[in-house]
C-alpha positions in Angstrom: -118.1 135.6 -46.8 -114.4 135.2 -46.5 -113.2 133.9 -43.1 -111.3 136.3 -40.8 -109.4 133.5 -39.0 -106.5 131.6 -40.6 -104.9 128.5 -39.2 -101.4 127.4 -40.1 -101.7 124.1 -38.2 -104.4 121.6 -37.5 -106.2 122.0 -34.2 -105.5 118.8 -32.1 -108.7 117.2 -30.9 -109.3 117.5 -27.2 -106.6 120.1 -26.5 -107.1 123.1 -24.2 -107.3 126.2 -26.3 -107.3 130.0 -25.6 -108.3 133.0 -27.7 -106.1 135.9 -26.7 -102.8 137.8 -27.4 -99.2 136.9 -26.5 -96.8 139.5 -25.0 -95.2 141.7 -27.7 -97.8 141.1 -30.4 -101.3 142.6 -30.7 -102.5 139.9 -33.1 -105.4 137.8 -31.6 -104.6 134.1 -31.9 -105.9 130.7 -31.1 -103.2 129.2 -28.8 -102.9 125.6 -27.8 -102.0 125.5 -24.0 -102.5 121.7 -23.5 -98.8 121.6 -22.6 -98.2 125.0 -20.9 -94.4 124.7 -21.2 -94.7 124.3 -25.0 -97.7 126.4 -25.8 -98.1 127.4 -29.5 -100.2 129.6 -31.7 -102.4 127.6 -34.2 -104.5 130.4 -35.8 -104.6 134.1 -36.2 -107.6 136.5 -36.5 -107.7 139.5 -38.8 -107.9 142.8 -37.0 -111.5 143.1 -38.5 -112.6 140.1 -36.4 -114.1 141.6 -33.3 -115.1 139.9 -30.0 -114.0 136.4 -31.0 -115.1 133.4 -29.0 -115.3 129.6 -29.3 -118.4 127.9 -30.6 -116.7 124.4 -30.4 -113.2 123.0 -30.5 -113.3 123.4 -34.3 -115.4 126.5 -34.8 -115.1 130.1 -33.7 -117.4 133.1 -33.9 -116.7 136.8 -34.2 -118.4 140.1 -35.1 -117.6 142.4 -38.0 -117.5 146.2 -38.2 -120.9 146.2 -40.1 -122.7 144.5 -37.2 -122.6 140.9 -38.3 -122.1 137.8 -36.1 -120.4 135.1 -38.1 -118.9 131.7 -37.5 -115.9 130.1 -39.2 -114.4 126.6 -39.1 -110.8 126.3 -38.0 -110.1 123.8 -40.7 -110.7 126.5 -43.4 -113.4 127.5 -45.7 -115.8 130.5 -45.7 -117.5 132.2 -42.8 -121.3 132.0 -42.2 -123.3 135.0 -41.1 -125.8 134.0 -38.4 -127.2 137.4 -37.5 -127.0 141.2 -38.1 -127.8 143.6 -35.3 -128.7 147.3 -35.0 -126.2 149.6 -33.3 -127.1 150.7 -29.8 -125.8 150.5 -26.3 -124.7 147.0 -25.5 -125.7 145.8 -29.0 -123.8 142.9 -30.4 -123.1 141.1 -27.2 -123.6 137.4 -27.9 -123.3 133.9 -26.6 -123.6 130.3 -28.0 -125.2 127.3 -26.4 -122.9 124.6 -25.1 -123.7 122.4 -28.2 -123.2 125.4 -30.5 -126.6 125.0 -32.1 -128.2 128.2 -30.7 -127.1 131.8 -30.6 -128.4 134.6 -28.3 -127.5 138.2 -28.8 -128.5 141.8 -28.2 -130.0 143.9 -31.0 -130.2 147.4 -29.6 -133.0 147.1 -27.0 -134.1 143.6 -28.3 -132.8 140.4 -26.8 -132.8 137.7 -29.5 -132.4 133.9 -29.9 -131.4 132.1 -33.0 -132.1 128.4 -33.1 -133.8 125.6 -35.0 -137.1 127.6 -35.0 -135.5 130.7 -36.5 -134.6 134.2 -35.2 -137.0 135.6 -32.6 -137.2 138.3 -30.0 -137.1 137.0 -26.4 -137.6 140.4 -24.8 -137.7 144.1 -25.7 -136.2 146.1 -22.8 -136.4 149.8 -21.9 -133.8 151.9 -23.7 -130.5 152.4 -21.8 -130.3 156.0 -20.5 -127.2 158.1 -21.0 -125.2 158.0 -17.8 -121.8 157.3 -16.4 -120.6 153.7 -15.7 -119.3 152.4 -12.4 -116.7 149.6 -13.2 -117.3 147.9 -9.8 -121.1 147.9 -10.0 -122.3 148.0 -13.6 -122.3 144.8 -15.6 -123.9 143.1 -18.6 -123.9 139.3 -18.5 -125.4 137.2 -21.3 -124.9 133.5 -21.3 -126.4 130.0 -21.7 -126.3 127.8 -18.6 -123.6 125.1 -18.6 -126.2 122.4 -19.2 -127.7 124.4 -22.1 -131.2 124.5 -20.6 -131.4 128.2 -19.7 -130.3 131.6 -20.9 -129.5 134.5 -18.5 -129.4 138.2 -19.3 -128.4 140.1 -16.1 -127.5 143.8 -16.6 -127.7 147.3 -15.0 -128.4 149.5 -18.1 -131.8 148.6 -19.6 -133.6 149.2 -16.3 -137.1 150.3 -15.3 -139.0 147.2 -16.5 -140.4 144.2 -14.6 -141.5 140.7 -15.4 -140.8 140.1 -19.1 -139.0 143.4 -19.4 -137.1 143.2 -16.1 -133.3 144.0 -16.3 -132.4 140.6 -14.9 -134.0 137.5 -16.5 -133.6 133.7 -16.9 -135.4 132.1 -19.8 -135.8 128.6 -21.0 -133.5 127.9 -24.0 -136.0 125.5 -25.6 -138.9 127.9 -26.0 -137.7 131.3 -24.7 -140.3 131.3 -21.9 -139.5 133.4 -18.8 -138.7 131.3 -15.7 -137.2 134.0 -13.4 -136.8 137.8 -13.3 -135.6 140.3 -10.7 -134.0 143.7 -10.6 -131.4 145.6 -8.6 -128.7 142.9 -8.9 -125.4 142.7 -10.8 -122.3 140.6 -11.5 -123.9 137.3 -12.4 -122.2 134.0 -13.4 -123.3 130.5 -14.1 -121.6 127.6 -12.3 -122.2 123.9 -11.4 -124.2 121.2 -13.1 -127.2 121.1 -12.8 -126.8 124.8 -13.6 -127.1 127.4 -11.0 -126.8 131.2 -11.5 -125.0 133.3 -8.9 -125.4 137.1 -8.6 -125.2 139.8 -6.0 -127.0 143.0 -5.0 -125.3 146.4 -4.4 -124.2 145.8 -0.8 -122.7 142.4 -1.7 -125.3 139.8 -0.8 -124.7 136.8 -3.1 -127.8 134.8 -4.1 -128.1 131.6 -6.1 -130.9 130.7 -8.5 -131.7 127.3 -9.7 -134.9 125.8 -11.3 -135.9 123.7 -8.4 -135.2 126.0 -5.4 -135.6 129.5 -7.0 -133.4 132.3 -5.5 -131.6 131.5 -2.3 -129.3 133.7 -0.2 -125.8 132.4 0.0 -123.1 134.7 1.5 -121.9 138.2 1.8 -119.4 138.9 -0.9 -118.9 142.1 -2.9 -117.4 140.4 -6.0 -116.6 142.0 -9.3 -116.4 140.3 -12.7 -116.9 136.7 -11.6 -115.9 133.8 -13.9 -116.6 130.1 -13.4 -114.2 127.2 -13.8 -115.1 124.7 -16.6 -116.0 122.1 -14.0 -118.3 124.5 -12.2 -116.6 124.1 -8.8 -115.0 127.5 -8.5 -115.9 131.1 -9.2 -112.9 133.5 -9.5 -113.6 137.2 -8.9 -112.0 140.5 -8.1 -112.5 142.3 -4.8 -111.1 145.7 -3.7 -108.2 145.4 -1.3 -106.7 148.2 0.8 -105.8 151.3 -1.2 -108.4 150.5 -3.9 -106.4 148.0 -5.8 -108.0 144.8 -7.0 -107.2 141.3 -5.7 -108.3 137.9 -6.8 -110.6 135.7 -4.7 -112.1 132.2 -5.2 -115.6 131.1 -4.2 -116.2 127.4 -3.7 -119.5 126.5 -5.2 -119.8 123.3 -3.2 -118.6 124.7 0.2 -120.1 128.2 -0.1 -116.8 129.5 1.2 -114.1 131.9 0.0 -110.3 131.9 -0.3 -108.0 134.7 -1.5 -104.7 135.1 -3.3 -101.9 137.6 -2.3 -100.7 140.2 -3.0 -103.1 142.9 -4.1 -102.7 144.5 -7.5 -104.4 141.8 -9.6 -107.6 141.9 -11.7 -109.4 140.4 -14.7 -109.4 136.7 -13.6 -110.2 134.1 -16.2 -110.0 130.3 -15.9 -107.6 128.6 -18.4 -108.3 125.2 -16.9 -110.1 123.8 -13.9 -106.9 124.7 -11.9 -105.1 127.5 -13.7 -106.4 131.1 -13.5 -105.0 133.9 -15.7 -105.1 137.6 -14.6 -103.3 140.9 -15.0 -101.3 143.1 -12.7 -102.5 146.6 -11.9 -101.2 149.6 -10.0 -102.8 152.8 -8.5 -103.3 155.7 -10.9 -104.6 159.0 -9.5 -104.7 160.6 -12.9 -106.7 157.8 -14.6 -110.5 157.9 -15.2 -112.2 157.9 -11.9 -108.9 157.2 -10.1 -109.2 153.6 -11.3 -106.1 151.4 -11.2 -104.2 150.9 -14.5 -102.6 147.7 -15.8 -98.9 147.2 -15.1 -98.3 145.2 -18.4 -97.4 142.1 -16.4 -99.8 139.1 -16.4 -99.9 136.0 -14.2 -101.2 132.4 -14.0 -102.2 131.1 -10.6 -102.6 127.4 -9.7 -105.4 126.8 -7.2 -104.1 123.3 -6.3 -100.5 124.5 -5.9 -101.4 127.9 -4.4 -98.6 129.4 -6.6 -98.3 132.2 -9.1 -96.0 132.6 -12.1 -95.8 135.3 -14.8 -97.6 134.6 -18.1 -96.8 135.1 -21.8 -100.5 135.6 -22.5 -101.2 139.4 -22.5 -105.0 139.0 -22.8 -107.5 136.2 -22.7 -110.9 136.5 -24.5 -112.1 132.9 -24.3 -111.1 129.3 -23.5 -112.0 125.9 -24.7 -113.4 123.7 -23.3 -115.8 125.9 -21.5 -117.6 123.2 -19.6 -116.1 119.9 -18.3 -118.3 119.3 -15.3 -120.0 116.1 -14.3 -123.2 116.7 -12.2 -122.2 118.2 -8.9 
């Protein structure tokens, strides 16, 4: 299979990389941001490469229009198809283990794991009913833990089951066994090492799960679309400010405390490094779907250490490498 990613320059070992787009160009690229003042594009993806993400510093993955999940090496060569999925709601969502050796993905109502023992079904969930979607409450989170020991699938669409068919599950990556399940929660995110999973219920009560303590109540925080820093110390999230506009907040994993940026009109936070956070500007829009805010076309980068914000040339961010840099916390 021909690769859908093309690199004009070698990818420097150890550099901080981003998959995204740059202002003024819709082409998805691999961009080296090790030196932010002299960031440069290294590779480009064909338009047919969908949902790209990093597998490692030298390998990327993407989907194709005929429902294949493939990997390609950034040094050239052909692509390798790892899985093919059946179309359906949420189908095709996928994630790789931190070591890149295992793949988990959604195949219509089946949650699957591809690893050394082959391709197998972890769970078959109830079909997702036809209904509207609430951007601030509905979510589908599929991810390996930062230490690679667990896989979480927390979502609000395939509901009605319990135990092995519950909408929210944590399974052991080594054998696929169920270690925790619940329901009625949303907006999950892994953080910290040893790995801990954070999620909230509808009112905004944040809980934390880990293998030793189980689920523990943490704080009251109605976060939306949380993302963790590579070192696992911070979770960036969106919250609704006055007037319904989004704003960016930061949750300290170690201190169980929150801090916020100003002004409102910010959304879609993604960590670029342990300190730098990318997000886009938004404005009110009474004629948009559900009265939801709409992007302004301006994006930003915020420094946690410097408590400062600058405009960014990155118009979108899909993934970042490295994804995990944490020592044990």
